[in-house]
C-alpha positions in Angstrom: -9.1 -4.6 -7.8 -9.4 -4.7 -11.6 -6.6 -7.6 -13.2 -5.0 -8.1 -10.1 -3.7 -10.8 -10.9 0.1 -11.0 -11.9 1.4 -12.3 -15.2 4.2 -14.9 -13.7 7.2 -13.7 -15.6 10.1 -15.9 -15.0 12.4 -14.8 -11.4 15.7 -15.4 -11.1 17.3 -16.7 -8.0 18.2 -14.9 -5.2 21.9 -14.1 -6.1 24.6 -14.5 -4.0 25.4 -10.7 -3.9 21.5 -10.3 -3.6 22.3 -12.6 -0.1 25.3 -10.8 1.0 23.6 -7.4 0.5 20.8 -8.1 2.9 23.1 -9.7 5.4 24.9 -6.7 5.0 22.3 -4.1 6.0 20.8 -6.8 8.4 23.9 -6.3 10.5 24.2 -2.8 9.8 20.3 -1.5 10.5 20.5 -4.4 13.5 20.9 -0.4 15.3 19.1 1.9 13.7 15.9 0.0 12.5 15.3 -3.0 14.5 14.0 -3.7 17.6 14.2 -6.9 19.1 12.4 -9.0 21.6 15.0 -10.8 23.8 15.8 -14.4 22.8 15.4 -16.7 25.4 17.2 -19.5 24.7 16.0 -22.3 26.4 12.4 -24.6 25.9 11.8 -22.0 22.7 9.0 -24.7 22.1 6.1 -22.6 22.9 7.9 -19.7 21.2 7.2 -18.1 17.7 8.9 -15.1 16.1 6.8 -12.8 14.3 8.8 -10.5 11.2 7.2 -7.6 10.2 8.0 -4.2 8.3 5.0 -2.2 11.3 5.4 -1.2 14.3 5.0 -2.7 17.5 1.9 0.3 17.4 0.6 -1.0 14.1 -0.2 -4.7 15.4 -1.6 -3.3 18.5 -4.5 -5.4 17.7 -3.0 -8.4 16.3 -0.8 -8.8 19.1 -4.2 -9.1 21.4 -5.8 -11.3 19.4 -2.6 -13.8 19.6 -2.3 -13.5 23.4 -6.1 -14.0 23.8 -6.6 -16.9 21.2 -3.0 -18.7 22.8 -2.2 -18.3 25.5 0.3 -20.9 26.0 2.6 -19.6 23.8 4.8 -16.5 23.9 5.5 -14.3 20.5 8.4 -12.6 19.9 8.1 -9.9 17.1 10.6 -8.3 14.7 10.6 -5.0 13.4 12.4 -4.4 10.5 12.2 -1.0 8.9 9.9 -0.9 5.4 13.2 0.2 3.5 15.1 -2.5 4.2 12.8 -5.5 5.0 12.6 -7.2 1.8 16.9 -7.6 1.9 16.7 -8.3 5.2 13.9 -11.0 5.5 15.4 -12.9 2.0 18.8 -13.2 4.5 17.5 -14.8 6.6 15.5 -17.3 4.8 18.6 -18.2 3.0 20.5 -19.3 5.5 17.6 -20.5 7.7 17.2 -17.9 10.2 14.0 -15.9 9.5 11.2 -16.0 12.0 8.2 -18.7 11.9 6.1 -16.2 9.9 6.2 -13.3 8.3 4.8 -10.5 6.3 5.3 -10.1 2.3 4.8 -8.8 0.2 2.8 -9.6 -3.6 6.7 -9.8 -4.9 8.0 -11.3 -2.0 5.5 -14.1 -2.1 6.3 -15.5 -5.7 10.0 -15.0 -4.8 10.2 -17.2 -2.4 7.2 -19.6 -3.8 9.7 -20.1 -6.3 13.3 -19.8 -4.2 11.0 -23.0 -2.2 11.3 -20.7 1.4 8.1 -20.4 2.1 5.4 -22.8 2.5 2.1 -23.6 0.3 -1.1 -22.1 2.2 -4.1 -23.4 -0.1 -6.2 -25.2 1.7 -6.0 -22.1 4.3 -7.1 -20.3 2.0 -10.4 -21.6 0.1 -12.6 -18.8 2.0 -11.2 -15.9 0.5 -12.4 -14.6 -2.5 -10.6 -14.5 -5.8 -9.0 -11.0 -5.0 -7.3 -11.8 -1.8 -6.3 -15.8 -3.2 -4.6 -14.2 -6.9 -2.9 -11.9 -5.4 -0.4 -14.6 -3.4 -0.5 -17.3 -5.8 2.2 -19.0 -7.6 1.6 -21.6 -10.2 -2.3 -22.1 -8.9 -0.9 -22.2 -4.9 -1.0 -19.8 -2.2 1.5 -19.0 -0.6 0.0 -15.7 2.4 -3.2 -15.2 4.0 -4.8 -12.2 2.7 -4.0 -9.6 5.3 -7.3 -6.4 4.4 -7.0 -4.4 1.5 -4.5 -1.2 1.8 -6.1 2.1 0.3 -4.8 6.2 0.5 -8.1 8.6 -0.1 -8.2 12.3 0.8 -9.6 12.7 5.0 -10.8 16.1 5.8 -11.2 18.2 8.3 -15.6 18.7 8.7 -15.6 21.0 11.7 -12.9 23.3 9.8 -15.2 22.8 5.9 -17.6 24.5 7.9 -16.1 26.8 9.8 -14.8 28.4 6.5 -18.1 27.4 4.5 -16.5 25.8 2.1 -18.6 22.9 0.3 -17.9 19.3 0.7 -16.0 18.5 -2.9 -19.0 15.9 -4.8 -16.6 15.9 -8.6 -13.0 17.0 -9.3 -14.2 20.8 -11.0 -15.8 20.9 -6.9 -12.7 20.1 -6.1 -11.1 22.8 -7.1 -13.6 25.5 -6.2 -13.9 24.2 -2.7 -9.5 24.5 -2.5 -9.3 27.4 -4.3 -12.0 28.6 -2.2 -10.2 27.9 0.7 -7.2 29.3 -0.5 -8.0 32.8 -1.7 -11.2 33.0 0.2 -10.8 31.3 4.0 -6.9 31.9 3.6 -5.9 28.1 4.7 -4.5 25.9 2.3 -6.7 23.6 1.2 -4.2 20.0 1.2 -1.0 18.9 2.9 0.9 15.8 1.4 3.7 14.0 1.4 5.6 13.9 -2.0 9.6 13.2 -1.1 8.6 9.5 -1.8 7.8 9.2 -5.5 5.5 6.0 -4.6 3.4 8.7 -3.2 4.0 11.3 -5.9 3.3 8.3 -8.0 -0.2 7.2 -6.3 -1.1 10.9 -6.5 -1.5 10.6 -10.2 -2.4 6.8 -10.8 -5.3 8.2 -8.1 -6.7 10.6 -10.8 -5.4 8.5 -13.9 -8.0 5.2 -11.6 -11.0 8.1 -11.5 -10.8 9.0 -15.3 -9.1 6.5 -17.4 -8.9 2.5 -14.8 -12.1 2.4 -14.8 -13.0 2.5 -18.1 -12.9 -0.6 -20.5 -10.0 0.1 -22.3 -8.1 1.4 -19.5 -8.8 -1.2 -17.6 -6.2 -3.7 -20.3 -3.2 -1.2 -19.9 -0.9 -3.5 -18.4 -1.7 -6.4 -20.4 -0.9 -3.9 -23.2 2.5 -2.6 -21.4 3.9 -5.6 -20.0 3.9 -7.0 -23.8 5.1 -3.7 -25.4 1.9 -3.2 -27.1 1.2 0.3 -25.7 3.4 3.7 -24.1 2.4 5.5 -20.9 3.0 8.4 -23.2 0.3 7.3 -25.8 -2.0 5.9 -23.2 -1.5 7.9 -20.1 -0.2 10.7 -20.6 -3.7 12.3 -22.3 -5.3 11.7 -19.6 -2.8 13.5 -17.0 -4.4 16.9 -17.6 -6.6 16.5 -13.7 -3.1 15.7 -12.4 -1.8 18.9 -13.8 -4.9 21.0 -13.0 -3.8 19.9 -9.0 -0.7 21.6 -9.7 -2.5 24.3 -11.4 -4.6 25.2 -9.0 -2.1 24.8 -6.0 -3.1 22.2 -4.8 -0.3 20.3 -4.8 2.3 22.3 -4.3 7.2 22.2 -4.7 7.0 22.8 -1.2 4.8 19.2 -0.5 8.6 17.6 -1.7 10.2 18.0 1.0 7.4 17.2 3.0 7.8 13.8 5.0 4.1 11.8 6.9 4.6 13.4 10.3 4.7 17.0 9.4 1.8 16.3 7.1 0.1 15.5 10.0 0.8 18.4 12.0 -0.5 20.2 10.2 -3.6 18.8 9.3 -4.0 18.5 13.3 -3.0 22.2 13.2 -5.2 23.4 11.1 -2.9 24.7 9.0 -4.5 22.5 6.3 -8.2 21.9 5.4 -7.3 18.1 4.2 -4.3 15.2 3.8 -3.4 12.4 1.0 -3.1 9.0 2.9 -3.9 5.6 4.0 -4.6 4.1 7.1 -1.1 4.9 8.4 -2.0 8.4 8.4 -5.7 7.8 10.2 -4.3 6.4 12.8 -1.4 8.9 13.4 -3.7 11.6 13.2 -6.6 10.6 15.4 -3.7 9.5 17.8 -2.7 13.2 17.7 -6.2 14.6 18.2 -8.7 11.8 18.8 -11.7 14.3 19.2 -11.1 15.4 15.6 -13.9 15.3 13.0 -12.8 13.5 10.3 -14.6 12.9 6.4 -13.3 10.7 3.7 -12.9 11.4 -0.1 -12.1 9.8 -3.9 -9.8 10.4 -5.9 -12.7 12.4 -8.8 -12.3 12.3 -12.2 -13.7 15.2 -14.8 -15.7 12.5 -16.8 -19.1 12.6 -15.3 -19.4 11.5 -11.5 -16.2 9.0 -11.5 -14.6 8.3 -8.7 -12.6 5.8 -7.6 -9.3 5.2 -4.4 -5.6 3.5 -4.7 -5.6 0.5 -3.0 -6.0 -3.0 -2.8 -4.9 -6.7 -1.6 -1.0 -6.1 -0.9 0.0 -7.6 2.2 0.4 -11.1 3.4 1.0 -13.5 6.2 3.3 -16.0 5.1 4.8 -19.0 6.9 8.6 -20.0 6.4 9.7 -23.2 5.4 12.6 -24.2 7.7 10.4 -22.7 10.6 11.6 -24.3 14.6 7.8 -25.0 15.7 6.1 -25.4 11.7 2.5 -27.0 13.0 2.3 -24.0 15.6 3.1 -21.5 13.2 0.4 -22.9 10.9 -2.1 -23.0 13.7 -1.8 -19.5 14.7 -1.6 -18.9 10.9 -4.9 -20.2 10.1 -6.1 -18.3 13.0 -6.0 -15.2 11.2 -8.0 -16.6 8.5 -11.5 -16.3 10.5 -13.6 -13.8 10.9 -11.9 -13.0 14.5 -8.7 -13.3 13.3 -9.4 -10.9 10.0 -11.4 -8.5 12.4 -7.6 -8.2 14.7 -6.4 -7.5 11.3 -8.9 -4.9 10.4 -8.7 -3.0 13.4 -5.1 -2.9 13.0 -6.2 -1.2 9.8 -9.5 1.3 10.1 -11.0 1.8 6.7 -9.7 -1.2 5.6 -12.5 -4.5 4.3 -11.4 -8.2 4.6 -10.9 -10.3 1.7 -13.3 -13.3 3.2 -15.6 -14.2 0.9 -19.8 -12.6 2.2 -17.6 -11.3 5.6 -17.8 -7.4 5.7 -16.5 -5.2 8.5 -18.4 -2.0 9.0 -16.2 1.1 9.1 -16.9 4.2 11.4 -19.2 6.7 9.9 -16.0 8.5 8.5 -15.2 6.5 5.8 -18.7 6.6 4.6 -17.2 9.0 1.3 -15.1 5.7 0.6 -17.3 3.0 0.7 -19.1 3.6 -2.3 -15.3 2.8 -3.6 -15.4 -1.0 -2.7 -19.0 -1.8 -3.1 -18.7 -0.7 -7.0 -15.4 -3.1 -6.9 -13.9 1.3 -7.9 -10.4 0.0 -5.9 -7.4 0.2 -8.1 -3.6 -0.9 -7.6 -3.1 -0.9 -11.5 0.8 -1.2 -10.9 0.0 -4.7 -10.0 -1.0 -5.6 -14.0 2.2 -4.8 -15.0 4.2 -7.4 -14.4 6.4 -8.6 -12.5 9.6 -7.2 -13.7 7.8 -4.2 -14.0 5.7 -2.7 -11.5 8.1 -1.5 -8.6 10.6 -0.1 -11.0 8.4 1.4 -13.1 6.1 3.3 -10.5 8.8 3.9 -8.1 10.2 5.4 -11.7 6.7 7.0 -12.6 7.6 8.8 -9.3 10.5 10.4 -9.6 9.7 11.8 -12.8 6.3 13.8 -11.5 8.3 15.2 -8.5 10.3 16.9 -11.3 7.6 18.5 -13.2 5.8 19.6 -9.7 9.6 21.2 -8.9 8.8 22.4 -13.1 12.2 20.6 -14.0 11.5 18.3 -16.6 7.3 18.8 -18.9 5.1 15.7 -18.9 5.6 14.7 -22.8 9.9 14.5 -21.0 8.1 12.4 -17.7 6.4 9.7 -19.7 9.3 9.4 -22.2 11.9 8.7 -19.6 9.1 6.6 -18.2 8.8 4.5 -21.7 12.5 4.3 -22.2 12.9 2.2 -18.8 10.1 -0.3 -19.6 11.5 -1.3 -22.7 14.8 -1.7 -21.6 13.3 -3.8 -19.0 10.9 -5.2 -21.5 14.3 -5.8 -23.5 16.8 -6.6 -21.7 15.0 -8.0 -18.3 
């Protein structure tokens, strides 16, 4: 991933209002979104609590690894829905009620490095690549052990394409041609994608932009220019959005997908109502769980400029230690074990198709991921919004998706969409 290091910008310490809001959310979400292990108030010296937005199924291999590696410890997991995870964990950390070990994204790691709520783990992370370390660095210290990589690509049903006699795409042009053939001749929907989430819509465009623009020397510096007000989405990215608009013109991305969630998308893909599906490790696991025998391949996002290609992804999740843990030494022992080959392998098995950030280490993914291997090998894995600065990334990433949803629905033009995104960027840079 290019330029993953975030430019450190002043971030206010969590306000009392935010804490109270998070606490209230935590109280409400306990009924709807949380699944807490029963707490034994006696002899908690050997109990390690872990907080995560992943579900129990998502952490299957990690849990097995921990049980095997630490037979004398008892692990209690707190599963909190991703939509509420950050405010709830913020409030738990503030009143010293958070689990011993917590999952964090890059923004959470920086925020709580500043608040002092998570420990400096620099000494544990010496064996990770710069990309992995920099993702969770603040003030020349590292505050979380990197998980394996996240990614978004295109999965395709090999047997369905063979049965329909549709060619496997090897370029943007052949991707369009194959999709047209599937829709018009074979009578099969070419692609299914959940576009109800603005982030997913934004990623569909950023994947194309990564192949077309972010992978170029000029494009790799877009984030640095944006955060200092030296460029705009309209000026720099709009000219490269023609490929994404082609996906609408060829009815590959459609209005109907605006009301499609991931579960429905998986059902349609598994039911062979669509030949391809857009997603990451979670989508792959859902598909395989529904049909273990499905013959799957992977495709990157293609660009029209030669054979350029890319996938969306990078070091998006780290594992941190609560500075106010009741069992700090045991928590350190557990987290440090995740810096080993065996610990990273457990995390990798829970994210099929991913890669570790341990130096000189790679895990062999199955044949189904061969289509994106070259993206890892050639450094064509991008998380563009992480280069936009701490202040811009989440808000602007979401805004881009919301505006592109309106383009998808023919409610505004692409020019209007980028004007609105640029207005938000300007407001944040001027007013914070």
